[in-house]
ROSENU-664312 format. One record per residue (C-alpha): residue number from 1; x, y, z. Coordinates in Angstrom, 2 decimals. Example, Ala and Ser with C-alpha at 12.3 -4.5 7.8 and 13.67 -1.06 7.14 Angstrom:
! ROSENU-664312
(1,(12.30,-4.50,7.80))
(2,(13.67,-1.06,7.14))
This chain:
! ROSENU-664312
(1,(-50.50,-2.49,24.84))
(2,(-47.26,-3.79,25.82))
(3,(-46.82,-5.12,22.16))
(4,(-47.91,-1.66,21.01))
(5,(-45.17,0.06,23.13))
(6,(-42.57,-2.10,21.80))
(7,(-43.54,-1.47,18.07))
(8,(-43.65,2.49,18.79))
(9,(-40.21,2.29,20.65))
(10,(-38.74,0.34,17.91))
(11,(-40.08,2.66,15.32))
(12,(-38.67,5.63,17.38))
(13,(-35.40,3.75,17.70))
(14,(-35.07,3.42,13.65))
(15,(-34.59,6.97,13.40))
(16,(-31.93,7.26,15.85))
(17,(-28.48,6.56,14.24))
(18,(-27.05,5.15,17.82))
(19,(-29.96,2.81,18.15))
(20,(-31.17,1.79,14.58))
(21,(-29.88,-1.77,13.32))
(22,(-29.41,-3.17,9.91))
(23,(-31.53,-1.82,7.20))
(24,(-32.90,0.85,9.50))
(25,(-29.33,2.09,10.05))
(26,(-28.73,1.87,6.16))
(27,(-31.69,4.14,5.75))
(28,(-30.52,6.83,8.57))
(29,(-27.05,6.78,7.08))
(30,(-28.13,7.40,3.62))
(31,(-29.40,10.73,4.60))
(32,(-25.84,11.90,4.99))
(33,(-24.68,10.06,1.80))
(34,(-22.96,7.17,4.00))
(35,(-23.40,3.63,2.76))
(36,(-22.57,0.32,4.31))
(37,(-19.22,-1.17,2.77))
(38,(-20.02,-4.69,1.47))
(39,(-16.32,-5.46,2.19))
(40,(-12.96,-4.30,0.90))
(41,(-10.38,-6.67,-0.78))
(42,(-6.77,-7.39,0.62))
(43,(-3.90,-5.73,-0.62))
(44,(-0.15,-6.54,-0.61))
(45,(3.35,-5.29,-1.45))
(46,(5.20,-7.22,-4.03))
(47,(8.89,-7.29,-5.13))
(48,(9.60,-7.72,-8.79))
(49,(12.86,-8.86,-10.47))
(50,(13.98,-8.54,-13.72))
(51,(15.73,-6.40,-16.50))
(52,(16.59,-2.75,-15.43))
(53,(13.74,-0.57,-16.94))
(54,(11.22,-3.11,-17.55))
(55,(7.64,-2.33,-16.86))
(56,(5.41,-3.81,-14.19))
(57,(1.89,-3.25,-16.07))
(58,(-1.29,-1.89,-14.22))
(59,(-3.80,-4.53,-14.40))
(60,(-1.31,-7.34,-14.49))
(61,(-2.28,-10.58,-12.66))
(62,(-0.30,-12.48,-10.10))
(63,(-1.35,-15.68,-8.43))
(64,(-0.97,-17.38,-5.07))
(65,(1.11,-20.81,-5.28))
(66,(-0.92,-22.04,-2.35))
(67,(-4.45,-21.02,-2.77))
(68,(-4.87,-19.81,-6.11))
(69,(-6.04,-16.35,-5.26))
(70,(-5.47,-13.56,-7.64))
(71,(-4.18,-10.18,-7.48))
(72,(-3.97,-7.18,-9.61))
(73,(-1.35,-4.46,-9.96))
(74,(-2.71,-1.13,-9.50))
(75,(-0.53,1.14,-11.46))
(76,(2.66,0.76,-13.86))
(77,(5.97,0.41,-11.91))
(78,(9.65,0.66,-13.54))
(79,(12.21,-1.78,-12.54))
(80,(15.11,0.24,-11.06))
(81,(18.96,-0.25,-12.12))
(82,(19.23,-3.29,-10.00))
(83,(16.39,-4.80,-11.71))
(84,(13.77,-4.51,-8.85))
(85,(10.64,-2.74,-7.91))
(86,(8.01,-2.76,-5.08))
(87,(4.37,-2.56,-6.28))
(88,(1.09,-2.62,-4.58))
(89,(-1.52,-4.98,-5.60))
(90,(-5.17,-5.70,-4.65))
(91,(-7.05,-9.10,-4.56))
(92,(-9.80,-9.81,-7.02))
(93,(-12.00,-11.04,-4.24))
(94,(-13.69,-9.07,-1.57))
(95,(-12.96,-10.01,2.22))
(96,(-10.37,-11.19,4.43))
(97,(-8.11,-13.20,1.67))
(98,(-4.97,-14.50,3.18))
(99,(-1.39,-14.45,1.56))
(100,(1.40,-15.51,3.51))
(101,(4.89,-14.25,2.90))
(102,(6.59,-15.79,-0.16))
(103,(3.45,-17.35,-1.61))
(104,(2.65,-14.88,-4.50))
(105,(4.78,-16.13,-6.91))
(106,(3.12,-16.76,-10.30))
(107,(2.97,-14.16,-13.00))
(108,(-0.04,-14.86,-15.09))
(109,(0.11,-11.82,-17.17))
(110,(3.11,-12.08,-19.33))
(111,(5.41,-8.69,-19.17))
(112,(8.68,-8.28,-21.01))
(113,(11.81,-8.14,-18.94))
(114,(9.90,-9.21,-15.69))
(115,(11.25,-12.27,-14.58))
(116,(9.96,-13.06,-11.03))
(117,(7.93,-11.77,-8.19))
(118,(7.28,-12.64,-4.71))
(119,(5.54,-11.04,-1.50))
(120,(8.21,-10.40,1.35))
(121,(5.41,-9.69,3.92))
(122,(1.98,-11.22,4.19))
(123,(-0.91,-9.42,2.70))
(124,(-3.02,-6.88,4.82))
(125,(-6.37,-8.74,5.04))
(126,(-9.43,-6.84,3.60))
(127,(-13.00,-6.75,5.38))
(128,(-16.18,-8.41,5.38))
(129,(-19.58,-6.57,5.07))
(130,(-19.49,-3.61,7.42))
(131,(-20.81,-4.05,10.79))
(132,(-23.42,-1.73,12.44))
(133,(-20.74,-0.33,14.77))
(134,(-18.32,0.42,12.08))
(135,(-21.15,1.97,10.05))
(136,(-22.02,4.26,12.91))
(137,(-18.47,5.55,13.16))
(138,(-18.03,6.19,9.41))
(139,(-21.52,7.97,9.39))
(140,(-20.25,10.28,12.20))
(141,(-17.17,11.02,10.39))
(142,(-19.00,11.65,7.18))
(143,(-21.24,14.24,8.64))
(144,(-18.05,16.43,9.08))
(145,(-17.32,16.40,5.60))
(146,(-18.74,19.76,4.63))
(147,(-17.46,21.32,7.90))
(148,(-14.73,23.66,8.54))
(149,(-12.57,21.62,10.85))
(150,(-9.65,20.60,8.77))
(151,(-9.04,17.25,10.67))
(152,(-12.69,16.13,10.90))
(153,(-13.61,17.12,7.24))
(154,(-10.57,15.49,6.01))
(155,(-11.36,12.20,7.85))
(156,(-14.91,12.31,6.49))
(157,(-13.85,12.56,2.92))
(158,(-11.04,9.89,3.49))
(159,(-13.93,7.19,4.68))
(160,(-15.93,8.08,1.78))
(161,(-12.99,6.76,-0.47))
(162,(-13.65,3.25,-1.75))
(163,(-11.57,0.52,0.11))
(164,(-10.36,2.86,2.91))
(165,(-10.54,0.70,5.99))
(166,(-8.94,3.02,8.68))
(167,(-7.58,6.65,8.54))
(168,(-5.95,8.95,11.11))
(169,(-5.03,12.63,10.66))
(170,(-2.60,14.22,13.30))
(171,(-2.15,17.92,13.34))
(172,(0.50,20.14,15.11))
(173,(-0.99,23.79,15.20))
(174,(1.82,24.93,17.20))
(175,(4.64,26.77,16.30))
(176,(7.27,24.19,17.65))
(177,(8.29,20.68,16.68))
(178,(8.97,19.99,20.66))
(179,(7.26,17.05,21.84))
(180,(4.35,18.26,24.03))
(181,(2.23,15.46,25.74))
(182,(-1.00,17.50,25.12))
(183,(-0.38,19.82,21.79))
(184,(2.17,17.84,19.97))
(185,(2.66,14.33,21.44))
(186,(4.24,12.90,18.24))
(187,(6.94,15.38,17.88))
(188,(5.65,16.72,14.34))
(189,(7.01,19.91,12.61))
(190,(5.66,23.21,13.49))
(191,(2.14,23.75,11.91))
(192,(2.16,20.48,9.99))
(193,(-0.27,17.80,9.33))
(194,(0.19,14.23,8.88))
(195,(-2.31,11.63,7.24))
(196,(-2.09,7.84,7.64))
(197,(-4.46,5.75,5.80))
(198,(-4.97,1.82,5.48))
(199,(-6.59,0.75,2.21))
(200,(-7.88,2.79,-0.74))
(201,(-6.10,3.43,-4.19))
(202,(-3.47,5.95,-3.87))
(203,(-4.66,8.56,-6.15))
(204,(-8.13,8.40,-4.60))
(205,(-6.79,8.91,-0.96))
(206,(-4.53,11.61,-2.21))
(207,(-7.21,13.53,-4.04))
(208,(-9.69,13.16,-0.98))
(209,(-6.75,14.78,1.05))
(210,(-6.31,17.41,-1.56))
(211,(-9.92,18.43,-1.51))
(212,(-9.74,19.30,2.26))
(213,(-6.31,20.37,2.98))
(214,(-6.07,24.12,3.73))
(215,(-3.10,26.38,2.03))
(216,(-0.10,26.45,4.34))
(217,(0.31,23.61,6.59))
(218,(2.81,20.99,5.08))
(219,(1.77,17.33,4.84))
(220,(4.69,15.54,6.56))
(221,(6.36,11.99,6.22))
(222,(5.85,9.91,9.50))
(223,(6.55,6.47,8.15))
(224,(5.66,4.73,4.79))
(225,(4.93,7.61,2.71))
(226,(3.29,7.98,-0.64))
(227,(3.42,11.09,-2.87))
(228,(0.98,11.59,-5.58))
(229,(0.48,14.40,-8.20))
(230,(-3.23,15.07,-8.36))
(231,(-4.91,17.09,-10.76))
(232,(-7.96,19.36,-9.87))
(233,(-11.00,17.84,-11.80))
(234,(-12.68,21.32,-12.12))
(235,(-9.40,23.19,-13.02))
(236,(-6.95,20.75,-14.86))
(237,(-4.19,22.87,-15.15))
(238,(-3.87,22.95,-11.17))
(239,(-1.86,20.13,-10.35))
(240,(-0.36,19.33,-6.76))
(241,(1.84,16.91,-4.85))
(242,(0.10,15.29,-2.14))
(243,(1.98,13.28,0.60))
(244,(0.44,10.84,2.85))
(245,(1.54,7.85,4.56))
(246,(0.51,4.06,4.96))
(247,(0.83,2.75,8.38))
(248,(3.47,0.80,9.45))
(249,(2.01,-3.03,10.04))
(250,(2.86,-4.90,13.47))
(251,(1.94,-8.61,12.93))
(252,(0.00,-10.02,15.86))
(253,(1.21,-13.83,16.53))
(254,(-1.18,-15.31,18.80))
(255,(-0.81,-18.83,20.28))
(256,(-3.55,-20.46,22.14))
(257,(-3.93,-23.59,24.15))
(258,(-7.57,-24.97,24.96))
(259,(-8.26,-27.46,27.60))
(260,(-11.29,-29.56,26.61))
(261,(-12.08,-32.00,29.28))
(262,(-15.35,-33.33,27.75))
(263,(-13.87,-33.73,24.25))
(264,(-16.46,-31.56,22.65))
(265,(-14.74,-29.06,20.57))
(266,(-15.09,-29.50,16.94))
(267,(-12.24,-30.70,14.62))
(268,(-12.04,-27.26,12.85))
(269,(-11.98,-25.30,15.93))
(270,(-8.55,-23.56,14.95))
(271,(-10.34,-22.41,11.79))
(272,(-13.22,-21.02,13.65))
(273,(-11.01,-19.31,16.08))
(274,(-8.97,-17.66,13.44))
(275,(-11.85,-16.46,11.72))
(276,(-13.31,-14.97,14.87))
(277,(-10.00,-13.17,15.53))
(278,(-10.17,-11.59,12.04))
(279,(-13.64,-10.56,12.52))
(280,(-12.93,-9.08,15.84))
(281,(-9.85,-7.20,14.83))
(282,(-11.84,-5.36,11.88))
(283,(-15.02,-4.83,14.03))
(284,(-17.46,-7.20,12.73))
(285,(-17.63,-9.91,15.23))
(286,(-20.18,-8.83,17.84))
(287,(-23.07,-6.59,18.23))
(288,(-23.01,-3.79,20.77))
(289,(-25.78,-5.43,22.68))
(290,(-23.27,-8.27,23.52))
(291,(-21.27,-6.06,25.88))
(292,(-18.09,-6.77,24.00))
(293,(-15.50,-4.57,22.29))
(294,(-16.88,-4.29,18.56))
(295,(-15.09,-1.57,16.67))
(296,(-11.65,-3.50,15.91))
(297,(-8.39,-1.86,16.15))
(298,(-7.51,1.53,14.85))
(299,(-4.23,3.14,13.53))
(300,(-2.07,3.84,16.77))
(301,(-4.12,1.87,18.91))
(302,(-2.66,-0.77,21.35))
(303,(-3.78,-4.15,21.80))
(304,(-4.80,-5.01,25.33))
(305,(-3.99,-8.44,26.30))
(306,(-7.28,-9.16,28.15))
(307,(-9.21,-8.33,25.13))
(308,(-7.82,-11.39,23.21))
(309,(-9.96,-13.61,25.22))
(310,(-13.18,-12.12,23.74))
(311,(-13.03,-13.77,20.18))
(312,(-11.96,-17.27,21.84))
(313,(-14.90,-17.39,24.20))
(314,(-17.10,-16.26,21.57))
(315,(-16.24,-19.66,19.75))
(316,(-15.91,-22.10,22.54))
(317,(-18.75,-20.95,24.73))
(318,(-21.23,-23.35,23.35))
(319,(-18.95,-26.30,24.08))
(320,(-19.31,-27.10,27.79))
(321,(-16.30,-27.18,29.98))
(322,(-13.59,-26.09,27.30))
(323,(-11.61,-23.10,28.26))
(324,(-8.34,-21.09,27.56))
(325,(-5.55,-22.57,29.58))
(326,(-2.72,-20.48,28.04))
(327,(-2.67,-17.51,25.50))
(328,(0.14,-15.38,24.28))
(329,(0.58,-12.49,21.84))
(330,(3.95,-12.09,20.17))
(331,(5.28,-14.64,22.93))
(332,(4.16,-12.37,25.78))
(333,(0.91,-12.07,28.12))
(334,(1.27,-8.36,28.18))
(335,(-0.39,-5.34,26.05))
(336,(1.04,-4.92,22.86))
(337,(2.06,-1.15,22.38))
(338,(1.29,0.31,19.05))
(339,(2.83,3.40,17.89))
(340,(0.95,6.32,16.50))
(341,(1.96,5.39,12.71))
(342,(1.40,1.68,13.36))
(343,(-1.54,-0.65,12.73))
(344,(-1.60,-4.15,14.22))
(345,(-2.15,-6.83,11.48))
(346,(-3.90,-10.06,12.05))
(347,(-3.66,-13.07,9.67))
(348,(-5.05,-16.51,10.15))
(349,(-1.50,-18.25,9.71))
(350,(-0.31,-16.14,12.70))
(351,(-3.10,-17.71,15.07))
(352,(-2.35,-21.18,16.16))
(353,(-4.70,-23.52,18.50))
(354,(-3.50,-26.57,20.39))
(355,(-5.99,-28.58,22.49))
(356,(-4.14,-29.81,25.77))
């Protein structure tokens, strides 16, 4: 009878989005037209140089000089009077492809008047297959898509956009721009909305906002702003500029010192810990049943120092008496504050491991 009880309980749980797992959760999520992401590509900002007025072509391919990874330009860009243009490119591979600053320098697609390219900053890593925890959050947001609450329905629409990794919508519904810890903590202009999105095509993101934005409240710039002219799919004569923001990325530089008294740690321990940190940061490392934090870091979310031990211990736990003897983040042993319009960025090259 105990086996029967377990079977019945499992069948019951499989219909509960808070308890269902794996394929069972996929089925429950499909009822709200929510699907599990198989991963998103990394993206990066590139700086092109050449003749003023030259065009960086949409679909042009740039290659890494160190890894051979390839990146595709998302739209046409024109070099300005100084012969430069900043363009966004997306990796051709799904997942957490790394590209350190200054490594994307090979122009594969010939473009007249375009002479050189580089990436001043590292790429923002994509994601691997979406975890159950992340899918639950996305499903919860998607349920609000048809709703009348502007913030909730906008978030639901944004998370339905292919490639979107994280999104935040801030609203000041008061008639004052004065900072108020409860009603307007970020000092937004009166009756305004600020949308911040990590990942996704600029036009697709803007159109999702267009579908849900109510008439009246302005969309405001709170950092790295993007403005796109969208065209209504049902009424093509109706066009509208949509402003949203990309987060300002704050790199997390992690230095780890391990003590391995029994000399049991594997030779690739640094790679294993780097991978664990990347999975931890995007919420795909652990199951909720493990009792660890498992949702990653959102836009505007600070990084608790103590949480950094989780991905390390997740890796070294099987190896006897190995332990963390020193750990710093950005040279400190304190929590890392992230502003409301910022997002912590985690790259393998910024995570170092030494054995004491």
